[in-house]
N, C-alpha and C positions, 0 to 999 in steps of 0.2 A: 381468637375472636370471643369475646365474653358477651353472653345475652343477657339483656337488661329487662326487668319488670318495668312496665310502662310507668309506673308510679316513680321509679328513679330517674326517668329521662328528662324531667324537666328541671329548670333551676330552681334555687331556694324561693325565690320570689314567686314564680310560676306555681310552685308546689303550695305555699302558703295561700295563694289566692283560691287555687282549686280546692284547699280542705276547708276554706272559710265558705265555699259554697256546698261542699258535701255535708259537712257535719250538720248545719241546719235541717237538710234534707233527712237525714238519717234520724234526727231527734223528732221532727214531724211525723216522720212513719213509724216510729217506735222501733228503729232497726237496732240490735243489739251491737255495741262497738266491739265486734271481733275483728282479728286481722283480713278475713276473708271479706266481710262486710266494708271495711274501710277501703279495700282495694277496689271493690266492686263500684262504691258511691263515688270514689275519686275518680275512676275512669268515667263514670256516668256524667259526672259534673264537667269534665273536658270535653265530652261530645266528639271524642276522637274516634270512638268505635260505634257507627251507628247501629250496627246489628245487635250489639250488647244492649243499647238503650232501648231497642225495639222490644228485646226480650223482656227486659226489666219492666217497661211500660205495661207490656201485655199482661204480665203476671200480676203487677200492681193492681190493674183494672178487675182481674180475676179473682185475686187473693187479699188485697187489701196490704200485703206486707210480701216478704220473701222469706220462704222457709229455710233454715240452716243448710239442709243439704243442697238446697237449689243455689243458694250463694257460694257455696263451696264447688259445684259443678261448675257455675258460670266464672269462677275465679279461675280454675284450670282450663277452661276452655278457650276463654279469651284473654286473660292476663299472664298466664304462668308459661314461661318458655318451655319448649317441648322437652328439652333436657331435664328439667325439674320435674316433669311429670312421671317419670318412669320410678317403678319401686326400685329398691337397692341391686336386686340380683340382675334384673332386666337392664337398669341403667348400666351397671358394668360390662354386660355383654353388648349393650348398644355402643358404649365408648370403645369396647375393642372392635366392634365392627366398623366404626367410623375411622378408627386408625389405619386399619386394614384397607379400606377403601380410599383413604387418602394417600397411603403408600402405592396402591396400584393405579391411582389417577397419576401419580407422580412419574411412575415407571412409563406408561404408555404416553404420556405427555412428553417425557424426555425422547422416547424412541422416535415418535411423530415429528418432533423438533428436528432431530438428525436427519431424518428422512428428508424433512423440508428443506434443509439446508444441502443436501446431497442433490436434491431435485434441481434447485437454485443455481448451485454451482455448474452441474451438468449442463444446465441450459446456456449457461454462459460461454462454456468451453465450445459447445456443440455449434455455437455461430459460426467459429472460424475453424473449426476441425475437419481435416482432411486425411490425416493419417489414420489408416484402418486398424492399427495397432491401439491407437489412442481411443477411437470409437469404440472398440472391443473392449477396453479397460472400462470406458463409462458405462457401456451397457451391462458389464459384470457389476459394477457398483450400484447401478440402479436396481438391477436384479436381487442383489445382496441388501440393499436397503429396504426394497419392497417386502422382501421374506421377514425381515427382522420386524419391520412395522406390523406386518399381518401377524406374526406371533404374538406380538405384544397386545393388538387389538383383541385376537382370540382369548388370550389369557384375561383380559380386562372383562370381555363379555362372560367368560366362566365365573370371574370374581362378581360381576353384577348378579348373575344368576343365583349364585350361593348366597348373596347378600339379600335378595329378595326373599329367597325360601327361609332365611334366618328371621328377617323382618316379620314376615308373615307368622312365624312360629312364636316370636316374641309378643305379638299382638294378641296371639290365640291365649298365651300364657296370662297376660295382662287381663284379658276378658273373662277368664277362668277364675282369677283372683277375685275380681270385681264381684262375679256371680256368686263366689263362695261366702262372701259377706252378707249376701242377701238370700242365703239358703237356709232352711230349718233343718238341722241334722237328724231330727228324728223321722220325719217324714218325708224328707227331699223335696217338700214344695217351698215356695217362696216364704221368708219369714216376714215379721212386721215392718222391717226396713224395705224389703222388697215389694211389699204391698203399699207402703206409702209412695215409693218412687213411682209404681205403676199408675197410682190413682192420681199423684201430680202430674204425671205425664198425659192422661187422658182427659181430665177435667176440661183444659183450655180449648179442646177440639170438640167437646161434647155438646149437644144441642138437646137438653131434656130427653135424651135417651141413653144415659149411663145409669146402671142400677147396681146398687150394691145389696148383697145378701150377708148378713152376720149369722152365722150358724153355730150355736153352741150345744155341747152334749149336756143333756139334762143330768143333774145329780153326779156328775163325775166324782166329787169329793165322796159321796156315800160309795160308789163302786170301789173306790180305791180303799176305803175303810174295810168293806166287805170282803174284797177278793185281794187286796195288795195292790201296792202301785205298779208291780209288773204287768198285772193285768189291765189297769188303767191306761198304761203306756202302749200296750198291744192294742187295745181298744181305740185309742187316738189313731194309730196307724191304720188301723183296719177303717175306720170312717173316713180317713182321708183317701184311702184307695177307692172307697165305694163312692165318694163324692166325685174324684177325677173321673170315674168311669161313667158318670152319668150327667156331666155338664157339656154344653155345647162346646164346638170345637175351638170357637174364639175367645172363650171365657177366660178368666184369670183367677186361679186358686191360690190362697195361702192360709197357713196356720198363724195365728197371731199370738197365742199364748194358751196353756192349759187345752182344753178342749174345744176352744173356740177357733172358728175359720172364717175367712172373708172370700167372698166371690164377687169379681167385677164382670158385668156384663154389658159390653159395648152395643149401641143400637138396640137396645132391647126395651120396650116400654113397660111400665109397671104390671099391666095385666098379664103381660106374657111371663115376666120375670115373677109373679106371685103364682102362676100355675106351676112354673119350675120348681120354685121352693115348696109348693105343697107335694108335688112329685117326690122331691127329695125326702121331706119329711116322711112321706108314706114308706118309702123305700127303706129308710132306716128302721122305722117301726117293725117291718115286717120281718127283719132281719132274726135267725135263730143263730145266736153265737155261742159256741160251745167254749168251756173252761178247761184251759191246759189241753188240749187236743183230746179229751175225754169225751164221754157222752153226757156229761153233766153241762146244762145249758145255763148261761148267765141269765140273771133276771132281765126282762125287758129293757132294751135300750131305746131312748128317743132323742131327738135334737128340738130345739126351740129356734125359730129363725125370724130375724127382724129385716123388713125389706124396705129399702128407700131408692127413689129415683130422683136425680139431680133436678133441682128446680132454678131455672133462670141463671143468675149470677151467682148462685151458692157456691160458696167454698168447699174444697175438700173436707175440711175440719167440720163445716157444718153438716155436710152429707154423713159423714161418718156418725155425728151426734145423733142425728135423726134415725139412722137405722139402729144405733144402741138404745135409742128410746123405746123403737118398736119391739126390739128384742127383749127388753126388761118387760114390756107390756105382754109380750107373749110368755114369758116366766111367770108373771103375776097371775096369768089367766088360766093356770093349770098346767103350763109347759105342754110338751108334745104338739106345738100348733106354730102357726105363722101369723105374724101381725104387720100391718103396712097402712100406709094413708088412704083413707077411703074418698 
């Protein structure tokens, strides 16, 4: 059986009609003509997948468009057949698993079919059977058939159990591969891609209580020049660990680039987030960081922080831009301070 992508399930005439509907939508909304977007908007125009249309409509109301990674995820979730979604290694393992299950299913099916035939034949014979030897022979055949069928079923159960374990392992591997692409190798925090995914997933459900902190190590370039890049790298790791240890349980922390970090605080109003930002600033400013495990202290280290809370139907991009604006204001105000909307 060959799985088909929905776009190829219509005849040529239907496909042309749907594309004539989809392309103007893409142009109107300034959607880039990528393969993912063509697939999404073709399916959207067909109205065959109501859930997809609901998700797209909600995203359009919220963001005004569809971010590239959202289109890609929607394509994989709603349009791409399951077997095409696997990475090559997992796909091969899954194919082998399917072949084994097919074989085991055929075996148990064959044994049960044989047993069913034996039972039906025995019922016919038993209607007129009177010879004890004949009855004993039928009982033996039924007993033998029952044993063989039971053996096949037990083997199939073991195969199913093993398949479940292997599938769980494959899903775990795929999840780890996905996570690794969103991980910052230096700090083991989420990277910019991971931050973007988290931000776009939180915004649609937030109601003026999602706050973003942008935290930047002051004069990291000067520290690198004065002490060397290795010290700068160690400092970034140190600040990452420090921030991790002083954030609320349900916050999300990512390293974006250089010495810049992002913190997402769900269900947190501006006043609460501002107090947290100030405590983080003070915590960093009071640190006495030693140089290369010696008694020599680094010059004082500080951070500047921009704080922005989601407003109304503000998009994720607009939220980030406001936080960046406040961070820049904090930098221009002398660094080692926080800035936010009054």
